C-alpha positions in Angstrom: 118.3 104.5 99.8 115.8 102.4 102.4 112.6 101.3 101.8 109.7 101.6 104.5 106.3 100.2 104.6 103.4 101.8 105.5 100.5 99.9 107.5 97.2 101.4 107.4 93.8 99.7 108.5 90.3 100.5 106.5 86.9 100.3 108.7 83.6 100.2 106.7 81.0 99.5 109.1 81.8 96.6 111.0 84.2 95.5 108.1 87.9 95.5 108.3 91.2 95.0 106.4 95.0 95.9 106.8 96.8 97.7 104.1 100.4 99.1 103.5 102.2 101.4 100.6 106.0 101.0 100.6 107.7 103.9 100.1 111.6 104.8 99.2 113.0 107.8 101.5 116.2 108.7 103.2 114.5 108.2 106.8 110.5 107.1 108.5 109.6 110.2 108.4 110.3 111.7 105.3 108.8 108.8 104.0 105.4 109.4 106.1 105.5 113.0 104.2 105.9 111.2 101.0 103.0 108.6 101.8 100.9 111.4 102.9 101.6 113.4 100.1 100.5 110.7 97.6 96.8 110.9 100.0 96.6 114.5 99.4 96.8 114.2 96.1 93.9 112.3 96.1 92.0 115.3 98.5 89.2 115.3 95.6 88.2 112.0 96.9 89.0 112.1 100.5 87.9 113.8 103.8 90.6 113.9 106.6 88.9 113.3 110.3 90.2 114.9 113.3 92.8 114.9 114.0 93.5 114.1 110.3 96.4 114.8 108.2 98.3 117.4 109.9 101.3 120.1 108.3 103.7 117.5 106.5 106.5 118.9 108.4 105.1 118.2 111.2 104.5 114.3 110.3 106.1 111.8 113.3 106.3 107.9 113.0 104.4 107.8 116.1 101.3 110.3 115.4 97.5 109.2 115.1 96.4 109.7 111.7 93.0 109.0 109.9 91.0 110.4 106.5 88.4 108.8 104.7 88.6 107.2 101.4 84.7 107.3 99.8 82.6 105.5 102.2 85.7 104.0 104.4 87.8 105.3 106.9 91.4 105.3 107.1 93.8 104.8 110.2 97.8 105.5 110.2 99.1 102.0 112.4 103.0 102.4 112.0 106.0 102.0 109.5 108.9 99.4 109.4 111.9 99.7 107.6 111.6 97.1 105.0 114.9 94.8 103.5 112.9 93.0 101.4 112.2 93.0 97.2 110.3 91.0 94.5 111.3 87.3 94.7 114.0 86.5 91.7 112.8 83.0 91.7 108.8 83.3 91.6 109.2 86.0 89.2 108.2 88.7 91.4 104.5 87.1 93.0 106.4 86.9 96.4 108.9 89.1 98.7 112.2 87.9 99.6 115.0 89.9 102.4 118.1 91.5 99.7 120.7 88.7 101.2 118.2 86.2 100.0 117.7 87.4 96.5 121.2 87.2 96.1 121.4 84.0 96.9 119.2 83.0 94.6 120.2 84.7 91.6 124.2 83.7 92.3 123.0 79.9 91.9 123.5 78.7 88.7 121.1 76.6 87.3 
C-alpha cells in the first residue's frame, strides 16, 4: 500500500515551523482522512478553527484546513505520495527511495 506524507505548518506568534506525518493508505484522500482522524483523537487538547476540520467524508487534498494544538495554530499545506523508506545503511537515520534501498541491501560487504 502506498505511503503519503501530509505537510502542515505550525505558528506561534512570530515563530513558525513546518512538520509532516506519514500515513499509509490506498489513496491521498484516504490518507488525509486517516491523518485527520489522528488529529481528532487529541480533540481534548485541540480547538478547531474555521474552516476547521470538516466531515471526514468530505476531506480532499486541495482543501484548506487549520486547527489549534494548545497555543500553536496548525495549517494543512499539502500531501504527496512518498516512495521512501528508512535507509538500511545508516540505521534508519535517513530516508532513501525504495529502489536505492534494494540496491544497498544487495551489495555484499
